[in-house]
C-alpha positions in Angstrom: 81.6 111.4 109.4 82.7 107.9 110.7 85.5 105.9 108.9 82.7 104.2 106.0 82.1 107.8 105.0 85.3 109.0 105.1 86.0 105.9 103.0 83.5 106.6 100.7 84.2 109.9 100.0 87.7 109.5 99.3 86.9 106.6 96.7 83.6 109.1 95.2 86.8 112.2 94.3 88.7 109.7 92.9 86.1 108.7 90.9 85.3 111.8 89.8 88.9 112.4 88.5 89.2 110.1 86.9 86.5 111.2 84.6 88.6 114.8 84.8 91.6 112.5 83.7 89.4 110.9 80.6 88.3 114.4 79.4 92.0 115.7 79.4 93.1 113.0 77.3 90.3 113.2 74.8 91.2 116.8 74.8 95.0 115.9 73.9 96.3 117.8 77.7 98.2 115.0 78.3 100.6 116.2 81.2 97.3 117.3 83.4 95.9 114.4 82.4 99.0 112.4 84.2 98.5 114.6 86.7 95.1 114.1 87.6 95.6 109.9 87.3 98.7 110.7 89.8 95.6 112.2 92.1 93.3 109.1 91.1 95.5 106.7 92.7 96.3 108.7 95.8 92.9 109.8 96.4 91.9 105.8 96.2 95.1 104.6 98.9 93.9 107.2 101.0 90.2 105.5 101.2 92.6 102.1 101.9 94.3 103.7 104.6 91.5 105.2 106.4 90.4 101.6 106.3 93.8 100.1 107.7 94.6 102.7 110.5 93.3 103.9 113.7 93.1 107.4 112.5 90.8 108.6 110.3 93.2 111.5 108.7 95.6 110.2 106.0 99.0 111.8 106.0 99.0 115.0 104.0 101.9 113.3 101.1 101.2 112.6 97.2 103.8 109.6 97.8 102.0 106.8 96.4 104.1 104.2 97.4 104.5 105.6 101.6 100.5 105.5 101.6 100.5 102.1 100.0 102.8 101.0 102.1 101.5 101.6 105.3 98.1 99.8 104.1 97.1 96.0 104.3 97.4 95.8 100.2 99.6 93.0 99.3 101.6 95.1 96.5 103.6 93.4 93.8 107.1 94.3 93.1 105.7 95.3 89.6 102.8 97.6 91.8 105.5 99.3 93.7 107.1 100.4 90.9 104.6 102.0 89.1 103.6 103.8 92.4 107.3 105.4 91.8 106.6 106.1 88.1 103.1 107.9 88.8 104.9 110.1 91.8 106.7 111.4 89.2 104.0 112.6 87.4 102.6 114.7 90.7 106.1 116.4 90.7 106.8 116.8 87.1 103.6 118.2 86.3 103.7 120.9 89.4 107.2 122.4 89.6 108.2 124.5 86.7 111.8 123.3 86.8 110.7 120.0 85.8 107.3 121.4 83.6 108.3 121.9 80.5 110.5 118.3 80.1 107.4 116.6 81.0 105.3 118.2 78.2 108.0 117.0 76.1 108.0 113.6 77.4 103.5 113.3 77.0 103.4 112.6 74.0 100.2 110.9 72.9 102.0 107.1 73.0 103.6 107.6 76.3 100.5 109.6 77.9 98.1 106.7 76.7 100.2 104.3 77.5 100.2 105.3 81.3 96.7 106.5 81.1 95.9 102.7 80.9 98.7 101.2 83.0 97.2 103.2 85.9 93.7 102.9 85.0 94.1 99.5 85.0 95.8 99.3 88.7 93.3 101.8 89.9 90.3 98.9 88.8 92.7 96.3 91.2 92.6 98.5 93.9 89.0 98.4 94.0 88.6 95.0 93.5 91.3 95.1 97.3 88.2 96.0 99.6 
């Protein structure tokens, strides 16, 4: 695959994950919804990473801020703080030590607010092509 194909591949994966997150939100599976929203942003950032770097294989990291900082995206301080918050959804949903507390934190109100914030950021990212 060439660079453009790889970018399209990562963006298509992110779009599919967004549908999954929407379904999880409807099913009231809030913790997994937010975990998947982390993947939406991660895969979108990996597309930008490929666009902005010589290599065609993005780093094997889940750290969204690290990925974003290795692109040419013009991120505001607010965006960077959001990425740090979203990073927590990956760790907290995945590891047993954090999982119980994360599930308690994922009320309907909290999860819907975070979902909307992340979806708006995702839409902003797509406009940066």
